[in-house]
N, C-alpha and C positions, 0 to 999 in steps of 0.2 A: 452418323457413320455406322455402317453395318458391323464393323469390326473395330477393335481398339488397337492402337499402336503405341508402345511405350517410348518415351524420349530416350531411354537408355538403349533400346534396340535401334532407334534412329541414329544415334551417335556411332554405334558399332558399324552400321551399314555405310555411313558417310566415310568412316575411316577406311573401310575396305575399298570404297570407290577410288580413293587417292592411291591406295596400294596398286589397284588395277591400272592406273595411269602409267605406272612404271613397269608393270608386268602384266601383259595382256592375258596370260593364262588365268589370272584371278577374276577376269570378267564373268566367267561362268558362275562362280560362287556368288558374285555380287548380284547377278540377275536372278539367281535362285533365291537369294535372301529378299530381294525386292518383290519377287513373285509371291513368296510366302508372307511377307509383311502386308501386302495388299490382298491376300487370299485370292490370288489369281489362278486361272486355269492355264494361262500362257503368259509369257513375258519375253520381250526382245529388246536388245540394245544393238543398234545397227548404224553403220555408215555406208550409204549407197554411193558407189562410184558411177556417175552418170555415163562415163565413157565405156565402162565394162561392168554391167550390172552383175554378171555371174561371179565376178571376183570381189564383190563387195564384202565388207566386214560385217558379220552378223553373229551375235551370241544369243542363243535361245535354248534353255534346258530341254524343251520338247521338240526341237528341230527334227524334221523328218525329211530325208532326201526325196521321198515320193511327192510330198506336198510342195516341197521347194521347186521341183520340176514342173508341177502343174501351175504354180504361181508364175514362174518365169515364162512358160509357154503360152499362158492364157490371160494372166491377170497382172503382168508387170505394170501396165497402165490400166487403171480401173476407175470406176465412178467414185470410190471413196478416197483414193489416193491423192488426187489433185487438191481437194479441200484441206487435207492434212498438210501437204507440202506448203500450201499458201498461208497456213496459220502462223501467227507471230512467233518468233524465237523466244524461249524462256518462259512461256506461259503454258498452263495446263488446260487441256480440253478433254471432254468425253465425246465419243462419237455421237451419242444421242444429242448432246448439247450443240455440237458443231453442225451435224448433218441432219439429225432427226430420225427417230426410230422407224417411222413409216417408210421413209426414203431408203434407209439402210436395208430393210427387209425385202425391198423390191429389186435389189441389185443381184446380179449373177455371182459376183465375188463373195457376197455373204452367203447365198444359198449353196454354192458349189465348193467354196473353199473355207470360209470361216465357220459356218455352222457345223460341218462335219468334224471340225477340230475343237468343238466346244468353246467357240469364241463368240459369245452372245452380247457382251457389253465391253467396250474398250475405253481406256483412258491413256493419253499420250502427251508428250512434250517434245517440241522441236528444239534441238540443241545447237546445231551449227548448220549453215547452208551457204553454198556458193555455186558458181557455175559448174564446178567440178564434182562436188559431193553434197550429201545431205545426211545429217546425223539426227537420230531420234531415239526415244525410249517409249515403249508401248507395253501396257499390261492389260490382259483380258480376263473377264470372269465368265463362268460357264452357266449352263441352264440351271435354273433354280436358285442361283445366288443373287443377293441383292445388287442392284445397279450401283455404280459409283456415284457418290453424292458430293456435295460441296466440301465436307470434311475430308474426304479422300483426296480431292483435288488440292486442298490446302496443304495436306501432308506431302503430296508429291511436289508441290510448289516449293517446299522447304528443301527438298532434295535436288531439284532441277539445277540450281546454280552450280552445285558440286559436280553433277554429271556433265554440265557444259565445260567446266574447267578441266575435268579429267579427259574429256574427249579431245580438247585442244592439246593438253599435255601428251596424251597418247600419240597424237599425230607427230609431235616433235620427237618423242623418244623412239618411235618406230623408224623415223628417218635417220636419227643420229647414228645408230650402228652401221648404217650403209656408208655414211661419211667416214666413220672410223675404219671400216673395212677398206675403203679406198686408200686412205692415208697409210694404213698398216701394210699394204702391199707395195708401197713405194720403197725403192732401195736406198733412199736418202731422206734426210730430215724434212718433215712437213709440219707447219704450224697453221692454225686458224687464228687470226687476230682481228680485233675491231679497229676502227680508224685511229684509235689512240694507242695501238700496239698492245692492248690487253690480250693476253693469251687465253683463248676460249677452248682450244683443244690442241693436241699434238700427238704424233705417233711415237713409237718406241725409239726410233732412230733419233728423233728430236730430243727426247729425254736423255738419251746417251750423250748427245752432243753437248747439252747444257751442263752435264756433270763432269765433263772433262776438265782436268786441272788448268789447261791453257786452251782457251777457245775464243773465237771471235764473236760468238753470240752468247748472251747471258739472259737470265730472267731476273729482272729487278722489280720487286714488289708485285709480281704477277704480270709484269709487262715485258715484252721482248725488247732487248737492248743489245748494243754492241759494246766492245771494250773501249770504244772511242766515242766521245760525246758528239763530235761532228758527224760521224757516220751514223749515229743513232738518229740525229735530226734528219739526215738524208733519207734514212729508212722510213721515218714517220711521214715525211713529205711524200715519198713515193706511195706509201700505203693510202694516205689521205687522198691523193689524186686518183688512185685506182678505185677507191670507194666513193669518189666524187663528192667529197665533203664540201668543198668550196666551189660553188656554182660559177664563180668568176674565172676559174681556171679551166683551161681546155681539158675535157675529160679524156682519160686513157683507160683501156681495158686491161693492160698488163705493163709491167716495168721490170727492168733488170738492174741489179746493183752488185758490185764486186767489193767485198770487204778485204782489206789488207792489213797485215800486222807488220811491225818493224822487223820481225824475223824473216819476212817474205812469205808467210802463210797467206793463202787466199781462200775466200769462201764466196761462191757465186750464188746470189739470191735471185730467184724468179718469183715475181709477185703477180697474182691474178685475182680477178674479182669473183666473189661469191655473193651474188645479188641479194639473196634472201636468207640470211643466217637463221632467222626465226623458224624456218621450215625444218631446220636440223636441230631445233631445241637450243639454239645459241642466242647471241645478242640480236635484238630486233634491228632490222635494217641491214645495209650492206656490210659484208666482212671481206677480208682478204685471205687468200691462201698464199703462204710464204714457203717456198721450197728452197732448201739450202743444200748445196753439194760442194765438197772440197775440190779445189783446182790445184793440181800439182804442177806449178809452173817454175819451180826453182831449178831452172836449167843452168848448166854450167856455162861459163864464158867460152870454154873451148868449143862447145857445140855451135854457139852463135858465130864464133870465129871460123869454124869449118864451113858454115853456110856462106859466109861472106867470101871466103877464098874460093869455094867450089863454084858458086853461081854469080859472084859479083854483087851480092846483095848489100845494101846499106845496113847499118846497125838497127834502124827502125824496121826495115823490111824483114830482117832476120827474126826480130822479136815477134812480128806479126805472123810470120810463117810458123814459128815454133808454137805460138799460142793456138793457131788453127790446128796444128798437129796434136795438141794436147786435148782438143775437144771443145774449145770455146767457139762460139759463133762470132761472126764479124762484128755484130752489134756489141757483144760482150767485150770484145777486144778493144773497140773504140772507147768504151767506158773505162776499161782498165788502163789504157794508154793516154786517157784524157785528151782524146782527139775527136773531131767530128766524124760522123759515120762516112760522109763523103770522102774525107781524107783517108780513112781506113780502106775505102774502096779503091782509091788511087794507088795506095801501097800494094794492094792485092793484085791489081792489074799489072803493075811493074814486076811483081813476083812471078806471075804467070808468064810474062814475056821473057824474063831472065832464065826461068827454069824450063821453058818450052812446054808448059802445061796450059790447059784451057779451063779446067774445073778444079774445085777444091779437092774432090776425091782423087784426082790424078796427082795433085801436089802432095797430098798426104801419103799416097802410095810411093811416090818418088822419095820422100823423106824416109819412109820405112826401109826402102831398098838401100839407101845409103847409111842405114843404121844410125840415124841422127836422133831418134827418140830415146828418152831415158828408159 
């Protein structure tokens, strides 16, 4: 080895690599330390987005917009790039070892882009690769410096697994704030749970809901639960079906559930599939989004009586009409009233006929006109 590297220094750099996985602003310091450790003239930690190369993630202490533009315009695909991309993941190679010095010096990318930037000898490792992106670390030495040798490659090989893990973690933690931002903008409680109802994330509204003295939803040992064991089982079955845990059951992409207390409080749950929780730094495999909103359906008997007297509705029809006016969908009403959706549809048709309306919007407007809403 042309230069010596202490194990203490190696440990410090590895520690910084994992810090960078959680905070991308630290990557510049990591790359600077790696460049100095290997006495390089240049170093680069990069994740190329094949769909949009110009927006790729790239950290290099010596990055120059002028040379970036030349590379994108003339050398985005070049004679040296293809052999590098094809190299196995997790192994360390030098350009000379992989491609050959004579072949390198005959390429236009070396003569017109690498040599002017004092990039005479390179060593790299491929970290992650897929149809969507390609991650690698590269360090170069300049004119007059010793070429990278087997000892240099051995040292980089010790660091490579940590770079691989950090690249994967970084991808997760970059996406997770996006998910939290989406949940945070919801006006009602939102939870991310795994198929066993383990809470993986939640927004502020969900946290406020769970700490209320009397609430239909609770957190039991880090798992989402209800105040009633039967309803908890129903919730878990719904989440499991959405996450498609049991292949023998017919898969569904969404489900609705209404929780009710003895006091008459109601909470409407909408459950949807999050196909790949791992991409958000969550549990590997499918997860579910559970959205919870309060349903204020504690309507007085006099209102239902007034509907029956005014329009000749039955008790069940009056209940369906008031539920529609309160904002529930017909599917949610069918669940709440423990009836088939087709039966709820029949009730709605009768309500339309008796109130001389044709659409739900007309019905709700009519109810508002009669001041029948609480």
